[in-house]
N, C-alpha and C positions, 0 to 999 in steps of 0.2 A: 686630448691625445687619442691617437688611433689605438684600438685594441691590439694586443699582440697577435701576430699571425699564428695560424694553427701549427703546432709543433709537428716535427717528423714523428711518426709512430715507429718506435723500435720494437714494441710488442703490441699486438692487436688483440684485445680481449674478446671481441666477438668472433665467433666461428660461423662464418656465413656458409652458404651452400657450397662454396668452393673448399671450405675448411680443410679437407684432405682432398687434393686434386685428383681427378680421374686420370686417364692416360695422358701423359704429357710428352709432347714432341720436343726433342732437343733441336735447337736451331743454331748451327755453328757458322759464324761469319768467317770465311776463309778466302776472301777474294783479293786481299791486298797484294800489291806488287812489290812491297819492300823498297820503296823509293830511297829511304835513308839507309838502306842496307846494300846500296849499289844495284838496286833492281833485282834482288833475289826474292821471288814470290815466297811469302811467309809459309804457305801451306807445305812447301817443299823443303824447308829448312830441316836439317837432320837432327833428330832427338832420339837417343837410345837406339840408334842404328836404323831408324825408319823415318819417313816423312812426318813432320810435326802434326799434320792434319790427322793422321791415324791415332796419335796419342790423344788429341782433343776429342775425337769421336769416342774413344774407349772411356774417357773420363765421363762423358755424358751417359753412356750406357751403364757403366758401373754405378753411377749415381742414381739411376732409376728412370731415365728417359726411355719411353717405350719405342720410339721411332726417331731416327736422327736424320735431319735435313742439313745438307752442307751446301752453303752458297759459295760458288767458285767464280773467279774472275780472271786475274792474271794467270797466264799459262794454264788455263783450265784443262786443255787436252792433255798436257803433260802430267798434271796432277792426277787426272783419271787414269792415265797409263801407269804411273809409278806408285800410286797409293792404293791400298786395299779398301775401296769404298763400295764394294759390290752390294753390301746389305744396307746401304744408306740411300736416301733420295738426294741426288745431286741437282742443284738448281744453278743455272747460268745467269750471271749478272753482267750483261754487256756494258753496263754503265759503271763498272766497279771503280774506275778512276775518279768518279765524282766524290767518292768517300763512303764511309760506313753506312750512312743513311740509305744509299741506294741498295746496298746489300741487305739491310734489314727489310727494306720495302720488298725486294725480290723474294726473300724468304717468307715473309708474311703473306704475300700474294700467292705463293705456292701452297701454303697451308690453307688459305681461304678457298683455294680451288682443288684441294685434295679430295681424292676418292679412295675407296677401300679402307685399309687400316688407318691411313692418315686422317681420314675424315672423322674418326671417333675421338681424336685428341681434343681435350677440353682446355688445354693450356700449352704454352710454348716457353721453354727455358732457353734464353739467348746467351751464348758464350762466344768468346773470341779465340781464334786459333793461336794468337801470339801470347797467351798467358799460361804457360805450362806449370806455373807455380800453384794454379788452382786445380785441385783434384776432386775425386768423387765425393769426399765428405762435405765439401762446400755445396756441391750440387744437391746432395741429400738434404742438407739443412734448408736450402731455399725451397726445394720441392715440398718440404713439410710445413712451410709457413702457413699460418692461419690467415683468414681475411678474404678480401674480395678479389682474389686473382691478380694481385699486384704486389710483388715482393722483389727485393734485391739483396745480394750479399753486401755487407759493409765491412770495412777494414779500419779499425780504430775510429769508427763513427763516420767514415767517408764512404758514400755509396760507390759500388763497383759492380763487377759481373761475378756470377751469372745473374740475370734478371728474368723474373717470371711474369708472363702476361697471360691472363685468362683469355679465352677465345673471343669473348664478347668485346675485347679491346683491340683486336688485331687490325680491323679496318681503319679505326681512328688513328692508330699509331702509324700505319703504313702511309696515311695521308700526310702526316706531319714529319716523317723521316726524310730529312734532306741533308746534303753535304756530309760533313764529318760529325754532325751532331747526333746522328742516330735517333734514339728515343728521348734525348735530353729534354726537349721542349715539353713532350707529353708528361714525362716524369715530374718536371717542375710544376706543371699545371695541376697534377693530381697528387702532389706531395702528401696531402692529408690522408690519402687512401693507401699510401705506400707502407708496407711492412719492411723494415730493415732487419736483416738477420746477420748478426756479427759472426764473421768467419776468420778474423785475423789470427785466431789461435790454431787454425787448421790449414790455412792457405796463405800464399803470398801473391799479391795482385800486380806484380811487375809485368811490363810489356817487353817483348823483343822488338825494339824499334831502331836501335843504333848499333853500329858495329861492336861497341864494347859490351852490349847486352848478349851477344852470341856466346859469351863465356858461360852464361847460365844454362845453356843447352848441354845435354849429356851425350 
């Protein structure tokens, strides 16, 4: 019989050189066109009186991200005009319709080519614009994860967002990020290195995908 596969690490006992991460960039994927919402770009959905993208940026900031990159796609010009993103780095993804993978790739490419303050970031925390049930506390927990710069929030044991990637991993992830799979292939391949951080007690990982989900917005 084959030996059992390496189990998921829910706690990582070795504190590597990333142990407590240096400056971490928030990478918000906000390019979706809301096809199943009748073509309403998700970044512009209203939440607490403002575009949803502003709420998602604030969560990353309050959670401890030092610089926030926002990947825009559908209605990018309108998002820039209507949302207060002046203190963010906005990244255009012309291929947004291909799926989340293209947005992750665009964001990581921007980080790899960053200069100034962005160039000092040693990790990136990836979150999705359409998950308003995930707040700053989940961001703080994942940022504090020990290990080799690879961590993700989990909800009752199921991996979710946000996901933390050390800078030494960005180029490899960008190469494998295709379609709607995002970093799934990379995370599966590196499961033994992944620290899962349970956040189900402080966050809800629902998506705003379908018309009935709009009731979750305030």
